[in-house]
Backbone of each chain as ProteinMPNN parsed JSONL, in Angstrom:
{"seq_chain_A": "XXXXXXXXXXXXXXXXXXXXXXXXXXXXXXXXXXXXXXXXXXXXXXXXXXXXXXXXXXXXXXXXXXXXXXXXXXXXXXXXXXXXXXXXXXXXXXXXXXXXXXXXXXXXXXXXXXXXXXXXXXXXXXXXXX", "coords_chain_A": {"N_chain_A": [[-14.599, -7.501, -15.041], [-13.675, -5.339, -13.342], [-12.163, -3.591, -10.58], [-12.644, -0.917, -8.377], [-10.106, 1.539, -7.323], [-9.462, 3.482, -4.637], [-7.646, 5.673, -2.99], [-7.296, 6.752, 0.292], [-5.918, 9.159, 2.029], [-3.549, 11.053, 4.208], [-3.174, 14.768, 3.474], [-1.614, 15.268, 0.393], [-0.455, 12.822, 0.125], [-1.791, 10.665, -1.243], [-2.554, 11.724, -3.886], [0.324, 12.101, -4.956], [1.326, 9.437, -4.894], [-0.495, 8.514, -6.863], [0.202, 9.818, -9.092], [2.735, 9.071, -9.522], [2.61, 6.358, -10.025], [1.012, 6.379, -12.162], [2.765, 7.778, -13.999], [4.946, 5.776, -14.275], [3.54, 3.438, -15.256], [2.232, 4.479, -17.53], [-0.319, 4.077, -17.988], [-3.057, 3.689, -16.0], [-4.656, 0.554, -15.213], [-6.921, 0.175, -13.881], [-9.47, 2.036, -12.669], [-8.833, 4.728, -10.659], [-8.634, 6.856, -7.965], [-7.701, 9.651, -5.813], [-8.298, 10.499, -2.545], [-7.975, 13.177, -0.396], [-7.544, 13.733, 2.988], [-7.84, 16.325, 5.04], [-5.584, 17.731, 7.565], [-6.764, 17.331, 10.843], [-9.618, 17.333, 10.619], [-12.805, 16.55, 10.973], [-13.889, 13.304, 10.568], [-16.531, 12.588, 10.098], [-17.53, 14.986, 8.66], [-16.409, 14.536, 6.253], [-17.415, 12.565, 4.971], [-19.597, 12.558, 3.003], [-18.251, 13.617, 0.642], [-16.279, 11.903, 0.321], [-17.638, 9.62, -0.223], [-19.017, 10.076, -2.333], [-16.384, 10.209, -4.0], [-15.957, 7.386, -3.993], [-18.044, 6.289, -5.251], [-17.614, 7.168, -7.666], [-15.202, 5.72, -8.566], [-16.21, 3.059, -8.52], [-17.134, 0.584, -10.471], [-18.993, -1.341, -10.471], [-18.151, -3.742, -9.389], [-17.005, -3.371, -7.021], [-14.795, -1.72, -4.407], [-11.406, -1.214, -3.99], [-9.821, -0.024, -1.268], [-7.334, 1.829, -0.197], [-5.264, 2.965, 2.522], [-3.403, 5.456, 4.247], [-2.18, 5.277, 6.994], [-2.871, 3.102, 9.404], [-5.84, 3.383, 11.796], [-5.472, 6.182, 11.977], [-7.156, 9.219, 11.075], [-7.916, 9.291, 8.163], [-8.026, 6.534, 7.606], [-10.004, 5.742, 9.528], [-12.024, 7.081, 8.531], [-12.229, 5.597, 6.068], [-13.214, 3.291, 7.044], [-15.751, 3.923, 7.743], [-16.703, 4.48, 5.173], [-16.767, 1.868, 4.37], [-19.154, 1.077, 5.566], [-21.251, 1.878, 4.121], [-22.697, 0.533, 1.995], [-21.465, 0.06, -0.669], [-19.431, -2.661, -1.967], [-16.47, -2.909, -0.326], [-13.121, -3.404, 0.411], [-10.257, -3.05, 2.586], [-7.066, -1.811, 2.987], [-4.287, -1.091, 4.752], [-1.331, 1.192, 5.019], [-0.37, 2.341, 2.457], [1.679, 2.193, -0.524], [4.296, 3.006, -2.859], [5.174, 0.445, -4.18], [3.042, -1.178, -3.41], [0.816, -0.255, -4.7], [1.742, -0.596, -7.414], [1.789, -3.089, -7.638], [-0.622, -3.901, -7.174], [-1.941, -3.014, -9.463], [-0.715, -4.314, -11.356], [-2.186, -6.953, -11.12], [-4.79, -6.3, -12.12], [-6.911, -7.829, -13.003], [-7.976, -9.357, -11.013], [-10.177, -10.127, -8.546], [-12.254, -8.477, -6.093], [-12.111, -9.573, -3.546], [-9.559, -10.873, -3.761], [-7.85, -9.022, -4.212], [-6.64, -7.751, -1.543], [-4.984, -9.237, -0.504], [-2.761, -9.341, -2.535], [-2.19, -6.631, -2.427], [-1.187, -6.606, 0.089], [1.06, -8.141, -0.027], [2.546, -6.784, -1.839], [3.509, -4.182, -0.667], [4.936, -5.49, 1.62], [6.773, -6.915, 0.04], [8.2, -4.672, -0.886], [9.77, -3.797, 1.087], [12.99, -3.494, 1.428], [15.88, -4.238, 3.327], [18.5, -2.352, 2.652], [21.635, -3.38, 2.316], [23.527, -3.752, 0.612]], "CA_chain_A": [[-14.444, -7.461, -13.644], [-12.458, -4.114, -12.729], [-12.364, -3.007, -9.306], [-12.119, 0.471, -8.471], [-9.208, 1.661, -6.494], [-9.704, 4.815, -4.072], [-6.611, 5.991, -2.127], [-7.77, 7.731, 1.313], [-4.852, 9.503, 2.809], [-3.552, 12.315, 4.715], [-2.751, 15.729, 2.546], [-0.563, 15.26, -0.428], [0.469, 11.526, -0.103], [-2.501, 9.717, -2.285], [-2.157, 12.204, -5.203], [1.577, 11.932, -5.257], [1.278, 8.104, -5.411], [-1.238, 7.911, -8.097], [0.805, 10.24, -10.042], [4.053, 8.335, -9.796], [2.271, 4.988, -10.602], [0.77, 6.718, -13.663], [3.998, 8.028, -14.83], [5.782, 4.558, -14.376], [2.859, 2.497, -16.018], [1.82, 5.463, -18.634], [-1.804, 4.368, -17.807], [-3.63, 2.82, -14.898], [-5.614, -0.253, -15.761], [-8.221, 0.239, -12.986], [-10.243, 3.297, -12.291], [-8.122, 5.087, -9.622], [-8.798, 8.253, -7.491], [-7.139, 9.819, -4.547], [-8.852, 11.376, -1.554], [-7.057, 13.633, 0.667], [-8.162, 14.239, 4.038], [-6.959, 17.472, 5.472], [-5.423, 17.451, 8.995], [-7.763, 17.948, 11.905], [-10.865, 17.503, 10.141], [-13.809, 15.544, 11.557], [-14.207, 12.311, 9.39], [-17.918, 12.538, 9.723], [-18.024, 15.94, 7.6], [-15.616, 14.462, 5.068], [-18.16, 11.353, 4.564], [-20.283, 12.662, 1.69], [-17.214, 13.875, -0.285], [-15.681, 10.487, 0.311], [-18.452, 8.475, -0.753], [-18.939, 10.518, -3.861], [-15.364, 9.573, -4.581], [-16.043, 5.927, -3.946], [-18.916, 6.05, -6.314], [-16.91, 7.45, -8.865], [-14.291, 4.649, -9.16], [-16.979, 1.744, -8.536], [-17.781, 0.154, -11.868], [-19.946, -2.339, -10.035], [-17.317, -4.822, -8.679], [-16.379, -2.935, -5.526], [-13.652, -0.763, -4.304], [-10.193, -1.494, -2.94], [-9.525, 1.344, -0.514], [-5.886, 1.973, 0.349], [-5.079, 4.249, 3.349], [-1.809, 5.547, 4.625], [-2.138, 4.792, 8.312], [-4.012, 2.497, 10.106], [-6.137, 4.215, 12.884], [-5.486, 7.61, 11.816], [-8.398, 9.645, 10.36], [-8.088, 8.805, 6.701], [-8.326, 5.086, 7.791], [-11.29, 5.74, 10.05], [-13.071, 7.54, 7.204], [-12.405, 4.526, 5.044], [-14.127, 2.354, 7.993], [-17.155, 4.484, 7.842], [-17.172, 4.31, 3.96], [-17.244, 0.384, 4.05], [-20.476, 0.627, 5.833], [-22.472, 2.516, 3.197], [-23.16, -0.28, 1.035], [-20.695, -0.493, -1.834], [-18.598, -3.609, -1.516], [-15.202, -2.07, 0.091], [-12.079, -3.891, 1.28], [-9.433, -1.731, 2.991], [-5.824, -2.284, 3.357], [-3.444, 0.245, 5.109], [0.075, 1.327, 4.766], [-0.211, 2.349, 0.907], [3.029, 2.652, -0.911], [4.268, 2.781, -4.377], [5.125, -0.946, -4.449], [1.525, -1.94, -3.191], [0.03, 0.228, -5.748], [2.007, -0.945, -8.71], [1.442, -4.747, -7.508], [-2.411, -4.044, -7.412], [-2.153, -2.684, -10.992], [-0.298, -5.542, -12.094], [-3.055, -7.923, -10.921], [-6.013, -5.715, -12.257], [-7.988, -8.717, -13.37], [-8.397, -10.189, -9.847], [-11.605, -9.801, -7.95], [-12.093, -7.422, -4.84], [-11.745, -10.497, -2.453], [-8.266, -11.465, -3.863], [-6.666, -7.822, -4.293], [-6.287, -7.167, -0.424], [-3.576, -10.008, -0.13], [-1.974, -8.651, -3.372], [-1.767, -5.423, -1.968], [-0.069, -6.467, 1.191], [2.351, -8.744, -0.594], [3.271, -5.661, -2.79], [4.021, -3.579, 0.356], [5.808, -6.47, 2.117], [8.029, -7.175, -0.698], [8.732, -3.539, -1.384], [10.499, -3.197, 2.109], [14.071, -3.966, 1.31], [16.909, -3.583, 3.93], [19.636, -2.195, 1.662], [22.964, -3.377, 3.047], [24.433, -3.85, -0.613]], "C_chain_A": [[-13.555, -6.451, -13.038], [-13.015, -3.719, -11.408], [-11.87, -1.944, -9.329], [-11.026, 0.518, -7.333], [-9.212, 3.274, -5.865], [-8.365, 4.843, -2.739], [-7.294, 7.013, -0.897], [-6.785, 8.202, 2.229], [-4.704, 10.865, 3.425], [-3.033, 13.258, 3.346], [-1.484, 15.352, 1.573], [0.071, 13.72, -0.521], [-0.586, 10.877, -1.222], [-2.024, 10.563, -3.698], [-0.759, 11.999, -5.811], [1.655, 10.304, -5.861], [0.65, 7.672, -6.633], [-0.511, 8.477, -9.385], [2.298, 9.731, -10.401], [3.766, 7.165, -10.446], [1.98, 5.366, -11.953], [1.861, 7.112, -14.617], [4.812, 6.568, -15.192], [4.748, 3.432, -15.318], [2.183, 2.967, -17.298], [0.212, 5.357, -18.596], [-2.247, 3.366, -16.795], [-4.846, 2.012, -15.355], [-6.896, -0.352, -15.048], [-8.534, 1.679, -12.641], [-9.699, 3.798, -10.993], [-8.428, 6.633, -9.223], [-8.186, 8.377, -6.184], [-7.704, 10.64, -3.639], [-8.155, 11.752, -0.385], [-7.976, 14.122, 1.751], [-7.332, 15.072, 4.979], [-6.786, 17.009, 7.32], [-6.629, 18.12, 9.704], [-9.067, 18.262, 11.477], [-11.698, 16.322, 10.681], [-14.355, 14.615, 10.218], [-15.746, 12.396, 8.882], [-18.433, 13.764, 8.675], [-17.36, 15.691, 6.113], [-16.48, 13.103, 4.227], [-18.836, 11.551, 3.176], [-19.251, 12.909, 0.548], [-16.608, 12.527, -0.745], [-16.328, 9.561, -0.581], [-18.861, 8.833, -1.963], [-17.521, 10.034, -4.617], [-15.358, 8.064, -4.969], [-16.983, 5.606, -4.97], [-18.48, 6.078, -7.547], [-15.912, 6.217, -9.473], [-14.876, 3.143, -9.107], [-17.517, 1.483, -9.892], [-18.635, -0.995, -11.548], [-19.312, -3.974, -9.551], [-16.554, -4.587, -7.47], [-15.169, -2.307, -5.664], [-12.615, -1.139, -3.302], [-9.852, -0.095, -2.366], [-8.195, 1.225, 0.226], [-5.709, 3.218, 1.237], [-3.773, 4.393, 3.725], [-1.362, 4.97, 6.0], [-3.046, 4.441, 9.024], [-4.439, 3.096, 11.401], [-6.199, 5.643, 12.843], [-6.737, 7.993, 11.142], [-9.015, 9.144, 9.3], [-8.698, 7.178, 6.883], [-9.726, 4.872, 8.702], [-12.535, 6.287, 9.31], [-13.338, 6.233, 6.397], [-13.14, 3.414, 5.723], [-15.454, 2.7, 7.746], [-17.671, 4.124, 6.387], [-17.616, 2.828, 3.585], [-18.423, 0.198, 4.674], [-21.78, 1.201, 5.201], [-23.116, 1.752, 1.933], [-22.461, -0.815, -0.281], [-19.581, -1.614, -1.222], [-17.25, -2.877, -1.286], [-14.35, -3.353, 0.946], [-10.978, -2.835, 1.423], [-8.038, -2.465, 3.423], [-4.816, -0.872, 3.586], [-2.039, 0.229, 4.822], [0.347, 1.498, 3.104], [1.213, 2.781, 0.658], [2.845, 2.439, -2.2], [4.409, 1.397, -4.853], [3.673, -1.804, -4.224], [0.779, -1.455, -4.358], [0.521, -0.408, -7.262], [1.382, -2.522, -8.533], [-0.056, -4.869, -7.885], [-2.767, -3.811, -8.892], [-1.613, -3.743, -11.714], [-1.308, -6.634, -12.171], [-4.546, -7.399, -11.023], [-7.141, -6.534, -12.735], [-8.516, -9.453, -12.29], [-9.533, -9.441, -9.302], [-11.243, -8.999, -6.659], [-11.614, -8.478, -3.725], [-10.33, -10.879, -2.662], [-7.309, -10.331, -3.679], [-6.044, -7.466, -2.656], [-4.845, -7.934, -0.168], [-2.492, -9.735, -1.156], [-1.388, -7.607, -3.01], [-0.725, -5.511, -0.891], [1.102, -7.18, 0.961], [3.069, -7.643, -1.083], [4.019, -4.875, -1.817], [5.0, -4.278, 1.097], [7.09, -6.515, 1.227], [8.705, -5.944, -1.357], [9.789, -3.094, -0.075], [12.064, -3.969, 1.791], [15.323, -3.229, 2.07], [18.216, -3.404, 3.211], [21.14, -2.147, 2.237], [23.927, -3.609, 2.003], [25.581, -2.963, -0.723]], "O_chain_A": [[-12.706, -6.81, -12.222], [-14.219, -3.549, -11.215], [-10.88, -1.675, -10.01], [-11.019, -0.364, -6.474], [-8.968, 4.206, -6.631], [-8.309, 4.079, -1.776], [-7.804, 8.066, -1.281], [-6.771, 7.629, 3.319], [-5.55, 11.741, 3.243], [-2.579, 12.709, 2.341], [-0.388, 15.159, 2.099], [1.052, 13.515, -1.235], [0.008, 10.546, -2.248], [-1.213, 10.066, -4.479], [-0.635, 11.756, -7.012], [1.971, 10.015, -7.015], [1.042, 6.743, -7.34], [-0.526, 7.902, -10.473], [2.878, 10.006, -11.451], [4.488, 6.811, -11.377], [2.566, 4.814, -12.884], [1.864, 6.825, -15.814], [5.232, 6.352, -16.329], [5.319, 2.627, -16.054], [1.645, 2.174, -18.07], [-0.504, 6.258, -19.033], [-1.763, 2.234, -16.81], [-5.866, 2.545, -15.793], [-7.867, -0.909, -15.56], [-7.597, 2.409, -12.32], [-10.187, 3.188, -10.042], [-8.456, 7.516, -10.081], [-8.104, 7.396, -5.444], [-7.597, 11.812, -3.999], [-7.774, 10.969, 0.485], [-8.987, 14.788, 1.528], [-6.347, 14.655, 5.587], [-7.497, 16.312, 8.043], [-7.283, 19.096, 9.335], [-9.645, 19.283, 11.851], [-11.197, 15.203, 10.79], [-14.981, 14.997, 9.229], [-16.141, 12.315, 7.719], [-19.453, 13.651, 7.995], [-17.61, 16.34, 5.097], [-16.199, 12.745, 3.084], [-18.624, 10.737, 2.278], [-19.479, 12.341, -0.52], [-16.48, 12.152, -1.911], [-15.797, 8.883, -1.46], [-19.1, 7.927, -2.761], [-17.578, 9.525, -5.736], [-14.877, 7.603, -6.005], [-16.742, 4.592, -5.624], [-18.791, 5.276, -8.428], [-15.906, 5.873, -10.654], [-14.238, 2.177, -9.527], [-18.365, 2.243, -10.361], [-19.005, -1.655, -12.518], [-19.934, -5.029, -9.43], [-15.701, -5.325, -6.977], [-14.522, -2.267, -6.71], [-12.813, -1.339, -2.104], [-9.635, 0.86, -3.112], [-8.089, 0.509, 1.222], [-5.953, 4.347, 0.811], [-2.99, 3.462, 3.536], [-0.341, 4.294, 6.125], [-3.981, 5.171, 9.355], [-3.535, 3.367, 12.191], [-6.923, 6.274, 13.613], [-7.397, 7.091, 10.627], [-10.155, 8.685, 9.237], [-9.712, 6.776, 6.313], [-10.428, 3.875, 8.529], [-13.717, 5.987, 9.477], [-14.473, 5.854, 6.109], [-13.696, 2.587, 5.0], [-16.289, 1.819, 7.541], [-18.771, 3.595, 6.229], [-18.506, 2.541, 2.784], [-18.938, -0.893, 4.432], [-22.945, 1.073, 5.576], [-23.859, 2.254, 1.088], [-22.775, -1.858, -0.854], [-18.981, -1.427, -0.163], [-16.927, -2.152, -2.227], [-14.811, -4.049, 1.85], [-10.782, -1.934, 0.608], [-7.98, -3.505, 4.08], [-4.662, 0.079, 2.82], [-1.562, -0.809, 4.362], [1.215, 0.819, 2.555], [1.847, 3.535, 1.395], [1.862, 1.952, -2.757], [3.817, 1.092, -5.888], [3.354, -2.85, -4.789], [0.111, -2.268, -4.997], [-0.308, -0.658, -8.136], [0.56, -2.984, -9.324], [-0.572, -5.675, -8.659], [-3.735, -4.339, -9.439], [-2.156, -4.045, -12.776], [-1.357, -7.275, -13.22], [-5.431, -7.836, -10.286], [-8.252, -6.023, -12.876], [-9.477, -10.191, -12.509], [-9.778, -8.269, -9.592], [-10.086, -8.896, -6.25], [-10.673, -8.127, -3.014], [-9.787, -11.269, -1.628], [-6.207, -10.472, -3.148], [-4.951, -6.901, -2.61], [-3.827, -7.389, 0.259], [-1.327, -9.861, -0.778], [-0.175, -7.476, -3.17], [0.297, -4.828, -0.825], [2.114, -6.947, 1.623], [4.249, -7.536, -0.747], [5.23, -4.813, -2.029], [6.046, -3.651, 1.263], [8.217, -6.211, 1.618], [9.591, -6.064, -2.203], [10.547, -2.136, -0.228], [12.092, -5.181, 2.008], [15.771, -2.124, 1.765], [19.001, -4.352, 3.198], [21.725, -1.11, 2.55], [25.114, -3.684, 2.321], [26.322, -3.029, -1.704]]}, "seq_chain_B": "XXXXXXXXXXXXXXXXXXXXXXXXXXXXXXXXXXXXXXXXXXXXXXXXXXXXXXXXXXXXXXXXXXXXXXXXXXXXXXXXXXXXXXXXX", "coords_chain_B": {"N_chain_B": [[14.667, -23.634, -24.014], [15.933, -20.111, -23.717], [18.959, -18.636, -23.508], [20.61, -15.713, -23.141], [22.912, -12.914, -23.191], [22.813, -9.641, -22.038], [23.404, -6.34, -22.471], [23.015, -3.489, -20.094], [22.356, -0.254, -21.481], [21.022, 2.117, -21.392], [21.094, 5.473, -19.883], [20.091, 5.562, -17.226], [20.005, 3.061, -16.228], [18.417, -0.031, -15.102], [15.951, 1.519, -13.815], [12.983, 2.544, -12.288], [10.774, 3.129, -14.16], [11.978, 2.076, -16.66], [12.017, -0.656, -15.866], [9.143, -1.003, -15.409], [8.256, -0.832, -18.069], [9.515, -2.978, -19.294], [8.434, -5.069, -17.629], [5.542, -4.761, -18.288], [5.718, -5.179, -21.282], [6.615, -8.028, -20.853], [4.236, -9.084, -19.811], [2.668, -9.659, -21.858], [3.622, -11.923, -22.86], [3.669, -15.801, -22.559], [5.512, -17.42, -21.605], [8.167, -18.231, -19.058], [10.04, -15.883, -17.748], [13.432, -14.964, -16.61], [15.795, -12.578, -15.146], [19.02, -12.589, -14.626], [21.815, -11.243, -12.542], [24.889, -10.149, -10.964], [25.049, -12.643, -9.35], [22.354, -12.932, -8.649], [19.032, -14.036, -9.281], [16.073, -13.08, -10.732], [12.559, -13.044, -11.265], [11.458, -11.657, -14.248], [8.901, -10.777, -14.881], [8.228, -9.144, -12.725], [8.105, -6.056, -11.248], [9.189, -5.175, -8.658], [11.007, -7.366, -8.529], [12.792, -7.094, -10.74], [13.906, -4.772, -10.14], [15.337, -5.315, -7.956], [17.564, -6.084, -8.74], [19.169, -4.052, -9.337], [20.574, -2.983, -11.629], [22.757, -1.01, -13.286], [23.775, 1.327, -15.692], [25.823, -0.123, -18.138], [25.875, -2.672, -16.967], [25.814, -6.12, -17.142], [23.322, -8.318, -17.766], [21.994, -11.46, -17.496], [19.53, -13.037, -19.409], [17.086, -15.412, -19.34], [14.73, -17.485, -20.846], [11.832, -19.383, -20.951], [9.602, -21.195, -22.496], [6.572, -21.565, -24.516], [6.667, -19.46, -26.47], [9.052, -18.341, -26.414], [11.068, -17.354, -28.261], [9.906, -15.252, -29.462], [9.586, -13.849, -27.321], [12.269, -13.238, -26.067], [13.464, -11.996, -28.129], [12.032, -9.403, -28.125], [12.715, -8.621, -25.667], [15.392, -8.079, -25.965], [15.293, -6.323, -28.116], [14.07, -4.189, -26.831], [16.028, -3.619, -24.645], [18.006, -2.629, -26.36], [16.793, -0.743, -27.586], [17.081, 1.306, -25.687], [14.983, 1.265, -23.925], [13.221, 3.232, -24.847], [13.762, 5.636, -24.145], [15.777, 7.501, -24.673], [16.569, 9.634, -27.074]], "CA_chain_B": [[15.054, -22.405, -23.143], [16.962, -19.582, -24.315], [19.82, -17.789, -22.633], [21.453, -14.477, -23.817], [23.685, -11.797, -22.206], [22.262, -8.486, -22.547], [24.015, -5.103, -21.787], [22.128, -2.299, -19.905], [22.968, 0.754, -22.083], [20.501, 3.275, -21.142], [21.925, 5.967, -18.692], [19.586, 5.397, -16.026], [19.731, 1.646, -15.876], [17.088, -0.598, -14.765], [15.256, 2.276, -12.865], [11.377, 2.168, -12.19], [10.076, 3.502, -15.444], [12.362, 0.968, -17.663], [11.411, -1.85, -15.343], [7.726, -0.972, -15.702], [8.223, -0.929, -19.382], [9.879, -4.455, -19.542], [7.419, -6.052, -17.117], [4.413, -4.547, -19.201], [5.972, -5.801, -22.343], [6.603, -9.367, -20.749], [3.128, -9.639, -19.512], [2.064, -10.165, -23.146], [3.855, -13.442, -23.267], [3.22, -16.758, -21.854], [6.691, -18.118, -21.121], [8.636, -17.721, -17.914], [11.441, -15.18, -17.886], [14.223, -14.369, -15.511], [16.946, -12.0, -15.251], [20.177, -12.396, -13.504], [23.118, -10.238, -12.443], [25.518, -10.254, -9.58], [24.497, -13.805, -8.577], [20.969, -12.931, -8.416], [18.453, -14.307, -10.48], [14.602, -12.701, -10.426], [11.408, -12.988, -12.183], [11.548, -10.726, -15.01], [7.783, -10.222, -14.894], [7.779, -8.455, -11.564], [8.63, -4.904, -11.111], [10.12, -5.281, -7.392], [12.011, -8.205, -8.639], [13.608, -6.439, -11.506], [14.602, -3.487, -9.392], [16.109, -5.718, -6.921], [18.838, -6.361, -9.409], [19.894, -2.605, -9.054], [21.444, -2.903, -12.484], [23.072, 0.323, -13.497], [24.394, 1.472, -16.929], [26.897, -1.07, -18.069], [25.907, -4.103, -16.27], [25.371, -7.21, -18.054], [22.379, -9.267, -17.162], [21.5, -12.843, -18.311], [18.234, -13.244, -19.858], [16.589, -16.731, -19.519], [13.354, -17.382, -21.195], [11.525, -20.91, -21.257], [8.31, -21.705, -22.794], [6.474, -21.7, -26.134], [6.751, -18.216, -27.097], [10.382, -17.947, -25.712], [11.732, -16.672, -29.216], [9.642, -13.953, -29.662], [9.841, -12.832, -25.911], [13.778, -12.921, -26.099], [13.758, -10.833, -29.263], [11.198, -8.364, -27.807], [13.465, -7.839, -24.64], [16.675, -7.538, -26.363], [15.075, -5.215, -28.727], [13.717, -3.118, -25.681], [16.938, -3.126, -24.151], [18.699, -2.075, -27.383], [16.479, 0.837, -27.952], [17.329, 2.058, -24.458], [13.741, 1.48, -23.428], [12.608, 4.348, -25.711], [14.097, 6.929, -23.289], [16.717, 8.495, -25.04], [16.18, 9.711, -28.635]], "C_chain_B": [[16.121, -21.626, -23.844], [17.678, -18.662, -23.257], [20.645, -16.785, -23.328], [21.802, -13.551, -22.624], [23.073, -10.438, -22.795], [22.842, -7.28, -21.723], [22.948, -4.051, -21.446], [22.888, -1.126, -20.443], [22.487, 1.968, -21.771], [21.092, 4.066, -19.728], [21.181, 5.793, -17.43], [19.538, 3.988, -15.482], [18.475, 1.177, -15.81], [16.354, 0.075, -13.564], [13.837, 1.845, -13.078], [10.739, 2.229, -13.42], [10.557, 2.305, -16.64], [11.87, -0.226, -17.115], [10.087, -2.351, -15.776], [7.398, -1.267, -17.139], [8.489, -2.334, -19.856], [8.775, -5.319, -18.884], [6.033, -6.105, -17.841], [4.673, -5.495, -20.492], [5.845, -7.36, -22.22], [5.241, -10.051, -20.406], [2.236, -10.117, -20.483], [2.461, -11.44, -23.417], [3.602, -14.406, -22.2], [4.333, -17.459, -21.085], [7.109, -17.569, -19.771], [10.069, -17.005, -18.274], [12.207, -14.877, -16.603], [15.284, -13.511, -15.915], [17.802, -12.023, -14.186], [21.343, -11.797, -13.598], [23.596, -10.355, -11.169], [25.096, -11.472, -8.895], [23.4, -13.831, -8.082], [20.114, -13.096, -9.487], [16.598, -13.966, -10.129], [13.891, -12.911, -11.654], [11.352, -11.683, -12.928], [10.026, -10.233, -15.297], [7.246, -9.425, -13.557], [8.58, -7.405, -11.299], [9.686, -4.818, -9.813], [11.135, -6.388, -7.664], [13.241, -7.696, -9.582], [14.388, -5.288, -10.825], [15.382, -3.885, -8.455], [17.559, -6.037, -7.494], [19.771, -4.986, -9.359], [21.111, -2.439, -10.297], [21.656, -1.623, -13.24], [23.597, 0.28, -15.203], [25.622, 0.64, -17.034], [26.921, -2.393, -17.609], [25.344, -4.932, -17.229], [24.59, -8.258, -17.439], [22.072, -10.586, -18.139], [20.022, -13.152, -18.483], [18.002, -14.937, -20.011], [15.102, -16.684, -19.72], [12.858, -19.007, -21.743], [10.015, -20.819, -21.226], [8.035, -21.506, -24.175], [6.728, -20.608, -26.974], [8.171, -17.504, -26.679], [10.971, -17.048, -26.939], [11.468, -15.38, -29.361], [9.637, -13.015, -28.419], [11.402, -12.456, -26.118], [13.912, -11.87, -27.046], [13.174, -9.548, -28.728], [12.359, -7.71, -26.655], [14.749, -7.362, -25.096], [16.567, -6.452, -27.222], [14.67, -3.971, -27.688], [15.065, -2.681, -25.314], [18.054, -2.23, -25.148], [18.384, -0.561, -27.769], [16.319, 1.769, -26.557], [16.054, 2.353, -23.799], [12.923, 2.839, -23.86], [12.875, 5.699, -25.012], [15.049, 7.974, -23.831], [16.692, 8.627, -26.664], [17.417, 10.294, -29.347]], "O_chain_B": [[17.043, -22.168, -24.453], [17.099, -18.071, -22.345], [21.423, -17.217, -24.178], [21.258, -13.43, -21.527], [22.905, -10.296, -24.006], [22.769, -7.235, -20.495], [22.1, -3.718, -22.274], [24.005, -0.912, -19.972], [23.246, 2.936, -21.8], [21.46, 3.461, -18.721], [21.895, 5.93, -16.436], [19.065, 3.768, -14.367], [17.512, 1.753, -16.316], [16.133, -0.531, -12.516], [13.512, 0.965, -13.875], [10.087, 1.233, -13.733], [9.746, 1.737, -17.371], [11.238, -0.936, -17.897], [9.786, -3.442, -16.261], [6.373, -1.886, -17.423], [7.779, -2.842, -20.723], [8.239, -6.215, -19.537], [5.424, -7.16, -18.014], [3.935, -6.454, -20.719], [5.233, -8.025, -23.056], [5.031, -11.248, -20.606], [1.25, -10.809, -20.228], [1.767, -12.135, -24.159], [3.346, -14.022, -21.059], [4.093, -18.028, -20.02], [6.539, -16.576, -19.317], [10.978, -17.504, -18.938], [11.585, -14.554, -15.59], [15.729, -13.673, -17.051], [17.536, -11.618, -13.055], [21.941, -11.782, -14.674], [22.826, -10.645, -10.254], [24.748, -11.303, -7.726], [23.175, -14.585, -7.135], [20.281, -12.474, -10.537], [15.992, -14.651, -9.305], [14.37, -12.959, -12.787], [11.206, -10.645, -12.283], [9.943, -9.221, -15.992], [6.062, -9.138, -13.379], [9.77, -7.644, -11.093], [10.849, -4.442, -9.963], [12.167, -6.334, -6.995], [14.424, -7.843, -9.274], [15.553, -5.049, -11.143], [16.17, -3.073, -7.97], [18.541, -6.213, -6.774], [21.001, -5.024, -9.348], [22.226, -1.954, -10.108], [20.684, -1.167, -13.841], [23.752, -0.786, -15.799], [26.437, 0.662, -16.111], [27.857, -3.165, -17.818], [24.504, -4.553, -18.046], [25.113, -9.045, -16.65], [21.959, -10.55, -19.365], [19.403, -13.549, -17.496], [18.718, -15.612, -20.751], [14.334, -16.041, -19.005], [13.368, -19.641, -22.667], [9.322, -20.479, -20.267], [8.93, -21.305, -24.996], [7.0, -20.794, -28.16], [8.321, -16.283, -26.639], [11.379, -15.94, -26.592], [12.302, -14.476, -29.404], [9.673, -11.784, -28.437], [11.663, -11.273, -26.341], [14.5, -10.842, -26.712], [13.872, -8.548, -28.894], [12.795, -6.562, -26.737], [15.199, -6.303, -24.657], [17.474, -5.62, -27.26], [15.07, -2.831, -27.928], [15.39, -1.521, -25.568], [18.781, -1.336, -24.717], [19.106, 0.383, -28.087], [15.569, 2.738, -26.441], [15.88, 3.409, -23.191], [12.067, 3.349, -23.137], [12.257, 6.723, -25.304], [15.062, 9.144, -23.449], [16.808, 7.627, -27.373], [17.404, 10.467, -30.565]]}, "name": "protein", "num_of_chains": 2, "seq": "XXXXXXXXXXXXXXXXXXXXXXXXXXXXXXXXXXXXXXXXXXXXXXXXXXXXXXXXXXXXXXXXXXXXXXXXXXXXXXXXXXXXXXXXXXXXXXXXXXXXXXXXXXXXXXXXXXXXXXXXXXXXXXXXXXXXXXXXXXXXXXXXXXXXXXXXXXXXXXXXXXXXXXXXXXXXXXXXXXXXXXXXXXXXXXXXXXXXXXXXXXXXXXXXXXXXXXXXXXX"}
């Protein structure tokens, strides 16, 4: 029961997060890919390439799509992707703590992972007054 | 329950990669494990938890392990710290 992970972000963000997580964990337990959305592109035009990425990470148990900024073009593209058939759940504000927590709970189902992802991001925010 | 003091000896302290290594190691054990330092005790199976300790080189941390495989887990953790998380050869 391995869910796929697809990061859909503005240019530069997703690949850097995936690279950092891979460096920290040595190997990611879930099939993961980063899809970059160039500035000022029409999300309609990116849909074929994005859905190809979605299919590449889907192992038959659905895909958790992580976007960087809710309401921005990458997240609007993710919303369109969620309507093409593959089971998709979406969580915004992807961060390294979020990604690491998702990888730690790699055996959970697609319906359980959004809460894990959200908690990872929330717990990652530390106001450091130490 | 096993409790032992462990010294952080690697140069970078409990930074992200070392922490990830520790958490991955501990995920193979069933026992409960915590690390404590500077008055704060955290779940040693959580990356963010361990990083909250912000334990640098020279810090003393207290390892507490509780569960059926506690002896093996405590040994494995102590060995990982002693090996400096395999970072320095």
